[in-house]
C-alpha positions in Angstrom: -18.6 38.8 -1.8 -20.9 37.3 -3.9 -18.2 35.9 -5.7 -16.6 34.6 -3.0 -19.9 32.5 -1.7 -20.7 31.3 -5.1 -17.1 29.8 -5.6 -17.4 28.2 -2.1 -20.5 26.6 -3.1 -19.3 25.3 -6.6 -16.2 23.7 -4.6 -18.5 22.0 -2.2 -20.7 20.8 -4.9 -17.9 19.5 -7.1 -17.3 15.5 -6.5 -14.2 14.2 -5.1 -12.4 11.8 -7.4 -9.2 11.1 -4.7 -8.9 7.4 -4.4 -10.0 5.4 -1.4 -8.4 2.6 0.3 -10.3 0.5 2.6 -9.9 -3.3 4.3 -12.4 -5.4 6.5 -8.8 -6.6 8.1 -7.0 -3.7 9.2 -8.2 0.1 10.3 -6.3 3.1 10.0 -4.9 4.0 13.5 -6.0 0.5 14.8 -3.7 -2.4 15.9 -3.1 -5.5 13.7 -4.8 -8.4 14.2 -2.2 -11.2 15.2 -2.7 -13.1 11.8 -1.2 -10.2 9.9 2.0 -10.1 11.7 5.3 -12.2 12.1 5.5 -15.6 13.5 7.6 -14.0 16.6 4.4 -12.5 17.7 2.3 -15.5 16.8 1.1 -14.3 13.6 0.6 -16.0 10.3 2.0 -12.9 8.2 -1.1 -13.1 5.8 -1.4 -10.1 3.8 -4.8 -7.8 4.6 -7.4 -7.7 2.3 -7.7 -4.6 0.5 -10.5 -2.7 -1.6 -10.2 0.6 -3.4 -12.1 2.7 -5.7 -12.3 6.0 -7.3 -9.0 5.2 -9.6 -8.2 8.1 -11.5 -9.3 7.7 -15.2 -5.7 7.9 -16.6 -4.5 5.3 -14.6 -3.0 2.0 -16.4 -2.1 0.0 -13.6 -1.7 0.1 -10.0 0.9 -1.0 -7.2 0.6 -1.7 -3.5 3.1 -1.2 -0.8 3.5 -1.3 2.7 6.4 0.6 4.7 7.4 0.8 8.2 8.8 4.4 8.4 9.4 3.5 12.3 12.0 1.1 11.6 15.2 1.5 12.7 16.8 1.3 9.4 17.3 4.4 6.7 14.2 5.3 5.0 12.2 2.8 6.9 11.5 -0.9 6.4 9.2 -2.2 3.1 7.3 -4.9 3.7 5.4 -5.5 1.0 5.9 -4.1 -2.8 3.7 -5.3 -5.8 3.4 -3.5 -9.1 1.8 -4.0 -12.6 -1.9 -4.8 -10.9 -4.5 -4.6 -13.4 -6.4 -1.1 -13.2 -9.4 -3.3 -13.3 -9.0 -4.9 -9.9 -10.8 -3.6 -7.1 -9.0 -4.9 -4.3 -6.7 -7.7 -3.3 -8.0 -10.7 -1.4 -6.1 -11.9 2.4 -3.1 -13.5 1.8 -2.8 -12.1 -1.8 1.0 -11.3 -1.1 1.8 -14.8 -0.3 4.9 -16.3 -1.6 4.8 -17.0 -5.2 2.2 -14.1 -6.0 -0.3 -16.9 -6.9 -3.1 -14.9 -4.9 -2.4 -11.6 -6.9 -4.6 -10.4 -10.1 -2.8 -11.7 -13.7 -0.4 -9.6 -14.8 0.7 -8.4 -11.3 4.4 -8.4 -10.6 6.0 -8.9 -7.1 8.8 -6.6 -6.2 11.6 -7.5 -3.4 10.7 -6.0 -0.1 13.2 -5.2 2.6 14.1 -8.8 3.3 14.9 -9.4 -0.2 11.6 -11.6 -0.5 9.1 -10.6 -3.1 5.9 -11.1 -0.9 4.6 -9.5 1.9 6.0 -10.2 5.4 4.1 -9.0 8.5 5.1 -6.5 11.1 8.0 -7.5 13.3 9.1 -4.5 15.2 11.7 -4.6 18.1 9.9 -3.8 21.4 8.8 -0.1 22.1 6.6 2.1 20.7 4.0 1.0 18.1 5.1 1.5 14.6 2.9 2.9 11.9 2.4 0.5 8.7 1.7 2.8 5.7 -0.3 0.4 3.0 -1.0 2.5 0.2 -2.5 1.7 -3.5 -0.8 3.7 -6.1 -2.5 4.8 -9.5 0.4 4.6 -12.4 0.0 6.1 -15.6 1.6 3.2 -17.7 0.6 -0.6 -17.9 4.1 -2.0 -17.0 6.3 -0.4 -14.1 9.6 0.9 -15.6 11.6 -0.6 -12.6 15.3 -1.3 -12.9 16.3 -5.2 -12.2 17.5 -5.2 -8.6 16.2 -1.8 -7.5 16.2 -1.4 -3.8 12.8 -1.1 -2.3 13.5 2.4 -1.3 14.5 3.3 -4.8 10.9 1.6 -5.9 9.2 3.6 -3.4 10.8 6.9 -4.6 9.8 5.7 -8.2 6.1 5.2 -7.2 5.9 8.5 -5.6 7.5 10.4 -8.6 5.4 8.6 -10.8 2.1 7.9 -9.4 -0.8 10.2 -10.4 -2.6 9.1 -7.3 -2.5 7.1 -4.3 -4.5 6.0 -0.7 -3.2 4.8 2.2 -4.3 3.4 5.4 -2.0 3.5 8.3 -2.5 0.7 11.1 -0.1 -0.1 14.3 1.9 -2.5 16.1 4.3 -2.5 18.7 6.9 -5.1 19.6 6.5 -7.1 22.9 
């Protein structure tokens, strides 16, 4: 009994080093503000500002993605993919995912999304139930992502899931009208 109690106390006293992801613009489980969604819904398709912390010591680069797993396409719809983000970055400013990648940290590489555009595109779901938009920051073990030219977004997502040493996700919502 004493051993179990001592182990429980030690586990509670051990600090957690899991990455965290926050945003001043979107909240886990809350609805996107209009400026972050597509023009069809009156939005500006601005990528939300993001902040992360507790990146693992072994990480050499980061990636950011946004996936709508509820989209009516196999594997969901990838709205945003960017890799090779320097591990020294602690977040992204609002609209960092604009076309051309000018808002991304130096060295970052935008990757083609589900619309074959290398930038953020805001939520634009069909009418119906709210869709869940999984915004994820990935900690990677290499400074440069080993992606084949022309990889499909779902394949990039699978590579990130297999390669990442840690990740953090927030999931805001949006419903088509």
